[in-house]
N, CA, C and O atoms as a GROMACS GRO file, in nm:
protein
  388
    1MET      N    1  -4.317  -2.613   3.412
    1MET     CA    2  -4.233  -2.582   3.317
    1MET      C    3  -4.244  -2.776   3.248
    1MET      O    4  -4.235  -2.889   3.294
    2LEU      N    5  -4.273  -2.696   3.090
    2LEU     CA    6  -4.245  -2.823   3.009
    2LEU      C    7  -4.088  -2.870   2.943
    2LEU      O    8  -4.054  -2.795   2.851
    3LYS      N    9  -3.999  -2.968   2.972
    3LYS     CA   10  -3.887  -2.934   2.933
    3LYS      C   11  -3.866  -3.044   2.743
    3LYS      O   12  -3.871  -3.166   2.726
    4LEU      N   13  -3.849  -2.951   2.656
    4LEU     CA   14  -3.807  -3.043   2.576
    4LEU      C   15  -3.680  -3.127   2.570
    4LEU      O   16  -3.574  -3.094   2.623
    5PRO      N   17  -3.702  -3.235   2.503
    5PRO     CA   18  -3.579  -3.323   2.486
    5PRO      C   19  -3.453  -3.263   2.408
    5PRO      O   20  -3.439  -3.167   2.331
    6ALA      N   21  -3.359  -3.370   2.467
    6ALA     CA   22  -3.216  -3.318   2.349
    6ALA      C   23  -3.229  -3.310   2.184
    6ALA      O   24  -3.185  -3.233   2.098
    7VAL      N   25  -3.308  -3.424   2.183
    7VAL     CA   26  -3.351  -3.458   2.019
    7VAL      C   27  -3.471  -3.491   2.004
    7VAL      O   28  -3.510  -3.601   2.042
    8LEU      N   29  -3.547  -3.407   1.952
    8LEU     CA   30  -3.649  -3.401   1.887
    8LEU      C   31  -3.687  -3.350   1.727
    8LEU      O   32  -3.717  -3.241   1.679
    9THR      N   33  -3.671  -3.481   1.672
    9THR     CA   34  -3.684  -3.506   1.491
    9THR      C   35  -3.825  -3.566   1.487
    9THR      O   36  -3.878  -3.611   1.589
   10HIS      N   37  -3.872  -3.565   1.395
   10HIS     CA   38  -3.921  -3.672   1.326
   10HIS      C   39  -4.027  -3.783   1.381
   10HIS      O   40  -4.145  -3.801   1.411
   11ALA      N   41  -3.916  -3.838   1.374
   11ALA     CA   42  -3.844  -3.984   1.459
   11ALA      C   43  -3.898  -4.001   1.547
   11ALA      O   44  -3.976  -4.095   1.536
   12VAL      N   45  -3.898  -3.944   1.658
   12VAL     CA   46  -3.923  -3.955   1.794
   12VAL      C   47  -4.029  -3.789   1.831
   12VAL      O   48  -4.045  -3.754   1.948
   13ALA      N   49  -4.089  -3.708   1.716
   13ALA     CA   50  -4.208  -3.625   1.759
   13ALA      C   51  -4.344  -3.670   1.836
   13ALA      O   52  -4.411  -3.617   1.925
   14SER      N   53  -4.354  -3.781   1.770
   14SER     CA   54  -4.508  -3.837   1.717
   14SER      C   55  -4.523  -3.890   1.896
   14SER      O   56  -4.641  -3.883   1.931
   15GLY      N   57  -4.443  -3.933   1.993
   15GLY     CA   58  -4.429  -3.976   2.138
   15GLY      C   59  -4.403  -3.871   2.189
   15GLY      O   60  -4.378  -3.869   2.310
   16PHE      N   61  -4.402  -3.794   2.140
   16PHE     CA   62  -4.362  -3.644   2.258
   16PHE      C   63  -4.502  -3.562   2.224
   16PHE      O   64  -4.561  -3.491   2.306
   17PHE      N   65  -4.542  -3.584   2.092
   17PHE     CA   66  -4.639  -3.504   2.118
   17PHE      C   67  -4.798  -3.530   2.192
   17PHE      O   68  -4.884  -3.464   2.250
   18HIS      N   69  -4.773  -3.674   2.146
   18HIS     CA   70  -4.922  -3.688   2.253
   18HIS      C   71  -4.933  -3.690   2.370
   18HIS      O   72  -5.032  -3.738   2.426
   19THR      N   73  -4.776  -3.610   2.464
   19THR     CA   74  -4.807  -3.606   2.589
   19THR      C   75  -4.820  -3.464   2.577
   19THR      O   76  -4.878  -3.439   2.683
   20VAL      N   77  -4.807  -3.374   2.529
   20VAL     CA   78  -4.791  -3.272   2.524
   20VAL      C   79  -4.934  -3.168   2.613
   20VAL      O   80  -4.952  -3.068   2.682
   21ALA      N   81  -5.006  -3.279   2.547
   21ALA     CA   82  -5.202  -3.206   2.632
   21ALA      C   83  -5.196  -3.211   2.768
   21ALA      O   84  -5.238  -3.122   2.842
   22LYS      N   85  -5.147  -3.312   2.802
   22LYS     CA   86  -5.189  -3.360   2.964
   22LYS      C   87  -5.070  -3.260   3.014
   22LYS      O   88  -5.090  -3.218   3.128
   23GLU      N   89  -4.953  -3.214   2.953
   23GLU     CA   90  -4.890  -3.190   3.012
   23GLU      C   91  -4.906  -3.041   3.083
   23GLU      O   92  -4.899  -2.998   3.198
   24VAL      N   93  -4.930  -2.992   2.968
   24VAL     CA   94  -4.984  -2.840   2.942
   24VAL      C   95  -5.126  -2.808   3.073
   24VAL      O   96  -5.136  -2.721   3.160
   25LEU      N   97  -5.205  -2.905   3.038
   25LEU     CA   98  -5.346  -2.881   3.127
   25LEU      C   99  -5.293  -2.919   3.308
   25LEU      O  100  -5.361  -2.875   3.401
   26SER      N  101  -5.190  -2.987   3.329
   26SER     CA  102  -5.086  -2.971   3.471
   26SER      C  103  -5.019  -2.879   3.495
   26SER      O  104  -4.951  -2.886   3.598
   27LEU      N  105  -5.012  -2.771   3.422
   27LEU     CA  106  -4.932  -2.676   3.470
   27LEU      C  107  -5.010  -2.514   3.490
   27LEU      O  108  -5.088  -2.472   3.405
   28PRO      N  109  -4.984  -2.454   3.585
   28PRO     CA  110  -5.074  -2.390   3.650
   28PRO      C  111  -5.112  -2.244   3.508
   28PRO      O  112  -5.143  -2.297   3.401
   29LYS      N  113  -5.112  -2.159   3.506
   29LYS     CA  114  -5.130  -2.070   3.462
   29LYS      C  115  -5.093  -1.974   3.381
   29LYS      O  116  -5.145  -1.869   3.343
   30GLU      N  117  -4.925  -2.064   3.347
   30GLU     CA  118  -4.826  -1.989   3.294
   30GLU      C  119  -4.792  -2.118   3.275
   30GLU      O  120  -4.778  -2.204   3.362
   31VAL      N  121  -4.767  -2.138   3.068
   31VAL     CA  122  -4.724  -2.251   3.021
   31VAL      C  123  -4.542  -2.247   2.950
   31VAL      O  124  -4.519  -2.256   2.829
   32VAL      N  125  -4.466  -2.237   3.026
   32VAL     CA  126  -4.344  -2.224   3.008
   32VAL      C  127  -4.266  -2.325   2.932
   32VAL      O  128  -4.296  -2.435   2.979
   33VAL      N  129  -4.195  -2.336   2.851
   33VAL     CA  130  -4.138  -2.454   2.780
   33VAL      C  131  -4.006  -2.415   2.756
   33VAL      O  132  -3.974  -2.299   2.732
   34ASP      N  133  -3.911  -2.531   2.762
   34ASP     CA  134  -3.824  -2.544   2.815
   34ASP      C  135  -3.729  -2.573   2.731
   34ASP      O  136  -3.700  -2.693   2.743
   35ALA      N  137  -3.645  -2.504   2.625
   35ALA     CA  138  -3.603  -2.600   2.482
   35ALA      C  139  -3.442  -2.522   2.493
   35ALA      O  140  -3.389  -2.465   2.398
   36SER      N  141  -3.394  -2.532   2.603
   36SER     CA  142  -3.266  -2.535   2.642
   36SER      C  143  -3.191  -2.643   2.584
   36SER      O  144  -3.081  -2.631   2.530
   37ALA      N  145  -3.252  -2.741   2.597
   37ALA     CA  146  -3.182  -2.917   2.577
   37ALA      C  147  -3.173  -2.969   2.432
   37ALA      O  148  -3.141  -3.082   2.395
   38LEU      N  149  -3.220  -2.831   2.334
   38LEU     CA  150  -3.262  -2.908   2.241
   38LEU      C  151  -3.093  -2.936   2.152
   38LEU      O  152  -3.004  -2.851   2.157
   39SER      N  153  -3.084  -3.031   2.099
   39SER     CA  154  -2.926  -3.023   2.048
   39SER      C  155  -2.993  -3.098   1.889
   39SER      O  156  -2.908  -3.105   1.800
   40GLN      N  157  -3.065  -3.125   1.870
   40GLN     CA  158  -3.048  -3.171   1.724
   40GLN      C  159  -3.235  -3.210   1.735
   40GLN      O  160  -3.298  -3.291   1.803
   41PHE      N  161  -3.274  -3.105   1.630
   41PHE     CA  162  -3.426  -3.096   1.590
   41PHE      C  163  -3.435  -3.098   1.439
   41PHE      O  164  -3.333  -3.087   1.370
   42ASP      N  165  -3.588  -3.116   1.374
   42ASP     CA  166  -3.626  -3.067   1.288
   42ASP      C  167  -3.716  -2.938   1.303
   42ASP      O  168  -3.696  -2.834   1.366
   43SER      N  169  -3.795  -2.969   1.244
   43SER     CA  170  -3.914  -2.854   1.203
   43SER      C  171  -4.029  -2.930   1.270
   43SER      O  172  -4.144  -2.888   1.265
   44SER      N  173  -3.995  -3.040   1.330
   44SER     CA  174  -4.093  -3.101   1.438
   44SER      C  175  -4.098  -3.062   1.579
   44SER      O  176  -4.185  -3.093   1.661
   45ALA      N  177  -3.973  -2.978   1.599
   45ALA     CA  178  -3.998  -2.928   1.713
   45ALA      C  179  -4.088  -2.780   1.719
   45ALA      O  180  -4.152  -2.735   1.814
   46LEU      N  181  -4.068  -2.724   1.587
   46LEU     CA  182  -4.191  -2.600   1.558
   46LEU      C  183  -4.339  -2.692   1.619
   46LEU      O  184  -4.410  -2.668   1.716
   47ALA      N  185  -4.343  -2.776   1.543
   47ALA     CA  186  -4.495  -2.846   1.553
   47ALA      C  187  -4.525  -2.839   1.727
   47ALA      O  188  -4.629  -2.797   1.779
   48ILE      N  189  -4.412  -2.886   1.794
   48ILE     CA  190  -4.437  -2.964   1.923
   48ILE      C  191  -4.461  -2.789   1.992
   48ILE      O  192  -4.547  -2.757   2.074
   49LEU      N  193  -4.374  -2.714   1.941
   49LEU     CA  194  -4.382  -2.576   2.029
   49LEU      C  195  -4.540  -2.518   1.990
   49LEU      O  196  -4.614  -2.455   2.065
   50LEU      N  197  -4.556  -2.543   1.902
   50LEU     CA  198  -4.688  -2.455   1.830
   50LEU      C  199  -4.844  -2.550   1.895
   50LEU      O  200  -4.960  -2.515   1.917
   51GLU      N  201  -4.778  -2.667   1.905
   51GLU     CA  202  -4.941  -2.761   1.985
   51GLU      C  203  -4.910  -2.725   2.126
   51GLU      O  204  -5.010  -2.734   2.197
   52CYS      N  205  -4.791  -2.683   2.194
   52CYS     CA  206  -4.807  -2.626   2.318
   52CYS      C  207  -4.886  -2.526   2.362
   52CYS      O  208  -4.964  -2.521   2.458
   53ARG      N  209  -4.840  -2.401   2.237
   53ARG     CA  210  -4.900  -2.298   2.212
   53ARG      C  211  -5.086  -2.296   2.220
   53ARG      O  212  -5.171  -2.238   2.287
   54ARG      N  213  -5.085  -2.376   2.132
   54ARG     CA  214  -5.263  -2.395   2.099
   54ARG      C  215  -5.338  -2.445   2.228
   54ARG      O  216  -5.449  -2.404   2.261
   55GLN      N  217  -5.249  -2.559   2.310
   55GLN     CA  218  -5.346  -2.641   2.415
   55GLN      C  219  -5.353  -2.538   2.473
   55GLN      O  220  -5.470  -2.499   2.480
   56ALA      N  221  -5.245  -2.438   2.542
   56ALA     CA  222  -5.186  -2.344   2.624
   56ALA      C  223  -5.334  -2.236   2.636
   56ALA      O  224  -5.397  -2.212   2.738
   57MET      N  225  -5.358  -2.183   2.497
   57MET     CA  226  -5.433  -2.062   2.428
   57MET      C  227  -5.596  -2.124   2.485
   57MET      O  228  -5.673  -2.066   2.562
   58ALA      N  229  -5.612  -2.256   2.418
   58ALA     CA  230  -5.722  -2.334   2.478
   58ALA      C  231  -5.789  -2.325   2.556
   58ALA      O  232  -5.911  -2.338   2.553
   59ALA      N  233  -5.672  -2.287   2.707
   59ALA     CA  234  -5.709  -2.349   2.831
   59ALA      C  235  -5.663  -2.241   2.925
   59ALA      O  236  -5.627  -2.257   3.042
   60GLY      N  237  -5.670  -2.104   2.839
   60GLY     CA  238  -5.704  -1.981   2.900
   60GLY      C  239  -5.491  -1.951   2.962
   60GLY      O  240  -5.465  -1.893   3.068
   61LYS      N  241  -5.430  -1.982   2.910
   61LYS     CA  242  -5.276  -2.017   2.964
   61LYS      C  243  -5.179  -1.920   2.929
   61LYS      O  244  -5.213  -1.898   2.812
   62VAL      N  245  -5.066  -1.835   2.953
   62VAL     CA  246  -4.967  -1.775   2.900
   62VAL      C  247  -4.894  -1.891   2.848
   62VAL      O  248  -4.884  -2.009   2.885
   63PHE      N  249  -4.846  -1.824   2.753
   63PHE     CA  250  -4.741  -1.941   2.703
   63PHE      C  251  -4.601  -1.843   2.651
   63PHE      O  252  -4.614  -1.725   2.617
   64SER      N  253  -4.470  -1.914   2.652
   64SER     CA  254  -4.367  -1.888   2.632
   64SER      C  255  -4.286  -1.994   2.593
   64SER      O  256  -4.317  -2.113   2.583
   65VAL      N  257  -4.177  -1.938   2.570
   65VAL     CA  258  -4.030  -2.072   2.533
   65VAL      C  259  -3.901  -1.987   2.613
   65VAL      O  260  -3.882  -1.865   2.611
   66GLN      N  261  -3.834  -2.077   2.672
   66GLN     CA  262  -3.733  -2.019   2.735
   66GLN      C  263  -3.601  -2.089   2.688
   66GLN      O  264  -3.599  -2.209   2.717
   67GLY      N  265  -3.512  -2.052   2.635
   67GLY     CA  266  -3.374  -2.101   2.597
   67GLY      C  267  -3.368  -2.132   2.418
   67GLY      O  268  -3.265  -2.146   2.351
   68ALA      N  269  -3.442  -2.135   2.392
   68ALA     CA  270  -3.463  -2.141   2.222
   68ALA      C  271  -3.301  -2.126   2.146
   68ALA      O  272  -3.241  -2.022   2.119
   69PRO      N  273  -3.256  -2.264   2.125
   69PRO     CA  274  -3.117  -2.231   2.069
   69PRO      C  275  -3.144  -2.136   1.917
   69PRO      O  276  -3.255  -2.130   1.865
   70GLY      N  277  -3.080  -2.099   1.887
   70GLY     CA  278  -3.084  -1.994   1.770
   70GLY      C  279  -3.075  -2.038   1.639
   70GLY      O  280  -3.111  -1.961   1.550
   71ARG      N  281  -3.021  -2.184   1.602
   71ARG     CA  282  -3.108  -2.266   1.491
   71ARG      C  283  -3.264  -2.249   1.509
   71ARG      O  284  -3.327  -2.180   1.428
   72LEU      N  285  -3.322  -2.307   1.605
   72LEU     CA  286  -3.432  -2.308   1.601
   72LEU      C  287  -3.507  -2.198   1.611
   72LEU      O  288  -3.610  -2.223   1.548
   73LEU      N  289  -3.512  -2.102   1.649
   73LEU     CA  290  -3.538  -1.951   1.634
   73LEU      C  291  -3.517  -1.882   1.465
   73LEU      O  292  -3.589  -1.799   1.410
   74GLN      N  293  -3.395  -1.947   1.413
   74GLN     CA  294  -3.375  -1.913   1.263
   74GLN      C  295  -3.523  -1.971   1.159
   74GLN      O  296  -3.587  -1.911   1.073
   75LEU      N  297  -3.540  -2.137   1.226
   75LEU     CA  298  -3.603  -2.222   1.133
   75LEU      C  299  -3.713  -2.173   1.201
   75LEU      O  300  -3.620  -2.153   1.279
   76ALA      N  301  -3.829  -2.128   1.258
   76ALA     CA  302  -3.925  -2.055   1.291
   76ALA      C  303  -3.959  -1.898   1.220
   76ALA      O  304  -4.061  -1.832   1.206
   77GLU      N  305  -3.823  -1.881   1.185
   77GLU     CA  306  -3.827  -1.736   1.110
   77GLU      C  307  -3.867  -1.800   0.977
   77GLU      O  308  -3.967  -1.742   0.934
   78VAL      N  309  -3.834  -1.876   0.913
   78VAL     CA  310  -3.814  -1.932   0.768
   78VAL      C  311  -3.955  -1.971   0.756
   78VAL      O  312  -4.020  -1.944   0.655
   79TYR      N  313  -3.994  -2.023   0.840
   79TYR     CA  314  -4.183  -2.057   0.869
   79TYR      C  315  -4.299  -1.993   0.882
   79TYR      O  316  -4.416  -2.013   0.849
   80GLY      N  317  -4.218  -1.882   0.959
   80GLY     CA  318  -4.330  -1.759   0.955
   80GLY      C  319  -4.393  -1.761   1.095
   80GLY      O  320  -4.490  -1.690   1.123
   81VAL      N  321  -4.322  -1.866   1.203
   81VAL     CA  322  -4.416  -1.843   1.357
   81VAL      C  323  -4.308  -1.807   1.449
   81VAL      O  324  -4.317  -1.858   1.560
   82SER      N  325  -4.217  -1.738   1.428
   82SER     CA  326  -4.196  -1.670   1.511
   82SER      C  327  -4.240  -1.616   1.596
   82SER      O  328  -4.222  -1.658   1.711
   83ALA      N  329  -4.326  -1.488   1.566
   83ALA     CA  330  -4.406  -1.449   1.641
   83ALA      C  331  -4.489  -1.523   1.766
   83ALA      O  332  -4.534  -1.489   1.875
   84LEU      N  333  -4.484  -1.642   1.684
   84LEU     CA  334  -4.607  -1.732   1.780
   84LEU      C  335  -4.503  -1.800   1.891
   84LEU      O  336  -4.562  -1.841   1.991
   85ILE      N  337  -4.395  -1.816   1.891
   85ILE     CA  338  -4.312  -1.866   2.003
   85ILE      C  339  -4.235  -1.784   2.093
   85ILE      O  340  -4.115  -1.800   2.113
   86PRO      N  341  -4.294  -1.711   2.139
   86PRO     CA  342  -4.221  -1.582   2.235
   86PRO      C  343  -4.180  -1.614   2.368
   86PRO      O  344  -4.248  -1.679   2.448
   87ALA      N  345  -4.020  -1.548   2.399
   87ALA     CA  346  -3.952  -1.570   2.463
   87ALA      C  347  -4.016  -1.552   2.623
   87ALA      O  348  -4.084  -1.453   2.649
   88THR      N  349  -3.992  -1.638   2.706
   88THR     CA  350  -4.028  -1.603   2.838
   88THR      C  351  -3.961  -1.477   2.891
   88THR      O  352  -3.841  -1.456   2.874
   89PRO      N  353  -4.043  -1.395   2.955
   89PRO     CA  354  -3.969  -1.254   3.018
   89PRO      C  355  -3.915  -1.254   3.089
   89PRO      O  356  -3.956  -1.311   3.190
   90GLY      N  357  -3.783  -1.189   3.090
   90GLY     CA  358  -3.703  -1.221   3.201
   90GLY      C  359  -3.590  -1.347   3.142
   90GLY      O  360  -3.476  -1.355   3.188
   91HIS      N  361  -3.625  -1.413   3.066
   91HIS     CA  362  -3.542  -1.484   2.980
   91HIS      C  363  -3.540  -1.478   2.829
   91HIS      O  364  -3.643  -1.513   2.770
   92PRO      N  365  -3.444  -1.442   2.766
   92PRO     CA  366  -3.423  -1.385   2.646
   92PRO      C  367  -3.366  -1.516   2.571
   92PRO      O  368  -3.268  -1.584   2.600
   93ALA      N  369  -3.447  -1.528   2.479
   93ALA     CA  370  -3.404  -1.683   2.403
   93ALA      C  371  -3.239  -1.671   2.339
   93ALA      O  372  -3.186  -1.569   2.294
   94ALA      N  373  -3.207  -1.744   2.345
   94ALA     CA  374  -3.073  -1.779   2.248
   94ALA      C  375  -3.096  -1.681   2.126
   94ALA      O  376  -3.198  -1.681   2.057
   95ARG      N  377  -2.978  -1.589   2.106
   95ARG     CA  378  -2.976  -1.586   1.958
   95ARG      C  379  -2.834  -1.705   1.878
   95ARG      O  380  -2.748  -1.780   1.924
   96ALA      N  381  -2.872  -1.672   1.761
   96ALA     CA  382  -2.806  -1.747   1.659
   96ALA      C  383  -2.711  -1.757   1.650
   96ALA      O  384  -2.637  -1.666   1.613
   97ALA      N  385  -2.666  -1.898   1.688
   97ALA     CA  386  -2.474  -1.937   1.717
   97ALA      C  387  -2.435  -1.946   1.610
   97ALA      O  388  -2.316  -1.971   1.590
   0.00000   0.00000   0.00000
């Protein structure tokens, strides 16, 4: 499981972005991203999730997100990418708060 940090804004995302490929490749057949710690984020969090998805798909792995904050799901809806960050089966993503 890949855990996102509490703060994932543009200012800190580039450092995290560079570790995503290595992290995704180290996981088994399923890549689950735990977004439950996110408390301060912007659209950079979506960019990280989409990169995780891209890396997982390229490696033939299943991708999902668990614990996504409602604000993140709303942001994904606004950007039209909500279908690309599916909730982990059995772990419904948080609804808008």
